[in-house]
N, C-alpha and C positions, 0 to 999 in steps of 0.2 A: 123974108120972114125967118129969123134965125131960130134954130131948135137945138135942144139939147140931147136929141135922140143919137144913139151910137150907130152910126151908118157905117157901112163897108163898101170899099171899091173891089175890084176883082183880085188884085194882088194882096190886098188886106185881108179879104175873106179867105184867101188860101192859106194865109198864116195862121189866122185864128183858128180855122176848122182843123188844120194840121196839128197845131199844138193842142187843141182841145181833144182830139181823137187819140192822141198819144198819152193823155191824161198828165200833160206837163204843166205846171204852174210857175216854177222859176225858169226864165227865159234868159239867154244871153244874145248878144247881138250876132255872134257867129252861128247861132241855131236859126235865126231869121234868114241870114244870108244864105245859108245852105238850102233852106226851103225854097227860095225864090230863085236860086241858080239852076240851071244856066240862063234862064229866060230873061232875067232881070240883072242889069248892070249893079255894081256895088253902090254907086251914087243914087240909083234910082231906089235900091233896096234900103238905104238908110233914110231916104225921104219916106219910104212906106212905114218904117219904124217910128218917124216923128209924127206921122198922121195917126198911127195907132195909139200913141200916147196922147195926142191931143184930143182924139175921139173918145177916150176913156177905156180902150181895150187893153192896154199896157200902163203899168204904173212904175215910173223910173225909180230904181233903188239907188245904185251907185255903180261907176265903172263898168257900163255896158251889161249891167243886169237889170232885168225887168220882172214884174209880176204880172201874170196874165189875169185879167178879169173876164171870165168866161161868159158865154151868152146867157147862161142861167142867172147871171146877175141882173138881168133886165135890160130894157132898151134904153134907160136913161143914162146919161154920163153923170154918175155920182162920184167917181173917183174910188179909190180904195182908202178906207178909214181904219183898216186893221194894221195899227202900228206895229203890234207885236209880230205879225206875218212879215211885214216889210223889214223889220229890224232883224229878224233871225234869218232872212233871206240874203241879207248883206254879207255875212260871214259865216263859214262853216269850218269846223263845228262850232255850235253855240248852244245857249239856252237862256230863256228868260229867267232872271234870278232875283234874289234879295227881296227888296221892298217891293218891286214890281210883281213878282210871284207871290209874296205874302198877300197883297192886295187881291190878285186874281183868285187865290185860294179861298178868300174871304176870311183871312185871319185878322184883317182891320179894315175899317170903313174908309181909312184914308187913300185917296188916289195921288199917288207920286206924280209930279210933273214931269220927271225924266225916266224913260224906259232904261232898265239896268239889264244888260246883256253880258253873260259869262262867255269869254273867248279863250283861246289858248295862245294866240299870239297878239302882240300889241295893234290896236286898231283905233284910230281917231274917232272922237265923237263926231256925230252929224245930226242934221236936222231932216227928218222925213215925215212929209204930210204936216208940217207945222210942230211936230214933237221932237224934242231933244232926245238923242239916242246916246247913251253912255256905254262904251263897250269896255268891260273890265277884265283885264288879263289875270287868269288864275294858274296856278301851277298844275302839272299832270295829276298829282294824287288827289287834288281838290276838284277836279273836273270828272264828276260822275253824279248819278242820282237825278237823272232827267229822263223824260219820256215825251212822245207826241201827246198833245191835248188838242181837242177840237175848240179852236178859238174863232167864233163867228164863221165858221164853215172852212177854216184852213187847219191844217195840221201843223202845229207849232210846238217846238221843244220847250218845255217849262220845267223847272226843277219840281221833284215830287213834294209833297207836303212835308214829309220828314227832312228832306235835304234843304228845302226852303228854310225851316226853322233853324237848322244847323248853319247854313250860309249867313243867316242873319245874326246868329250868336258869334260866328266867327268875324264879321264885319259889321258892328253896331252902326258905323257911320254910313253904311249902305243900307240901313234900315230904318232910317229916320232918327236916330239917337236913341239914347237909354229909355226914355219913357215910352216912345213908340214900341222899342223892342219888347218891353213889359207886355204891352198890349197884344203884339203879335205871338208872344210866348203863351199867353194866356188863351188865345185863340186857337194855336196850334195844337196845344197839349189837349184841348178839347176834342180834337178831330183825328189825332194820331196815336199809334200805339207805342208806347213808352220804349219798348225794346227795339222797335224799328228806328226811332230816334237814336238810341244809343248806338245802333249799328251804322247810321249814317255819321254819327259824330266821331267814332273812334278812328276811322282812316284819315280824318283831317289832321290827326297828330297835334293838336293844340290843347294843352293843359287849361289855358285861360277860358277856352270855349267850354270845357266840361265844367269849369268852376262857375261860369256864368249860368250854364244850364242848371245846375244844382241849386243855385241861388235863386234864380228868377222862377224856377218852378215852385219853390217854397214860398217865395214872396207873393206870388198871384194866386196862391191857394190851390195849386194843382201839383202837389209834391209827387215825386216819382215813387213807384212802388218798391219796397225794400230791396228785392233782388237787383233792380236796376240801379237804385241808389248805392248799394254796396259795390256794384261793378265800377261805378262812376268814382267812388272813393278810392278804390284800389288804383286807378289809373292816374290820381293826382297825388304825387309825392307830398309827405306832410310838410316839408320844408318849402314848397312852392308857394310863392305869393304872386298874385296880379291885381290889377285894379279894373273898376268899371265905373263908367259915367264921365265926369269932368276930368280934366288934367290935375287939377288941384282940389284938395278937400277945402270945405267950408263948415261953418258953425251950423249944426243941426243935421249934418249929413249922417247916414247910417253908420259910415266908419267900417272898422274890421269885423267881418263875419267869420269867426273861427271855424264854423262848420264847414266852409268852403275855402278858407284861406284866402278870401277876397276883400280888398278895400274898396268899398263903395262910397263913391264921391257924388252921392245925391241923396236927397231927402226922400223918405219913405212915401210921403204923401205926393211928392212930384212924380215918381216912379209909377204910383198907382193911380194917377189922376185920370188916364185914359183907360184904365181897366175897367169895364162896364159893371161887373159883378161886384167889384170891392169899392167902387166910388163912395157909396153911401156910407159903408162902413168907416172909410177913412175919414171922411168929412165930420163924423162924429166922434 
């Protein structure tokens, strides 16, 4: 009779207990070979690894990297369904960012199908536990503003609330588009300190980002305090122009917003369609 219980042989038990006692969750093939040497040949040790994966004690990430599913996860072989943990274990340094982080922080109710991970070197996308993970390369000056959060019992690097909003403003294409970005801005500004948002925005060195921040804060009914607003304006040259929304303008679009030097290629009602607090007001 087949069972789904996580059993352990002698060599397998040695590996799991050694890793667990050392408090290690990210495991490499070389680590396991070292634990089993010199009593076990490399061929036999690799068989032990395959058995640990099959029995649900290790979850394969990529290139000889595994995530340990410790004994406290229970006796049943349920696998590792914490995609954030798997994704961030694949490459270091990294952090969960953009739309994925916005959803995790509760700035939107949307659950993006792709997990977005910020990295400092080019890394191909891959599928982990059935989920698509996209690794987005960012420049050094933009790689900041993250810290470990407890995600289903795992310490996972995620961008802070302020940096999440700033990253989304920097890359609306990674935040679900213009309308979704409006919703994220509405949710984020309700949970963050405007001065901290500004502090996260300035090092990005993007005038377009600052223009989007000022415009969307006004649009969603969460205008920035005057001191922050003034600092924002001082960082945007009067002659600087940028655009937001579609690539080309259409009839009914908001158009040029002089207060922020921004050409908005989107209709107001479309941008506010997903903003809960303002939807009724717009419909009327």
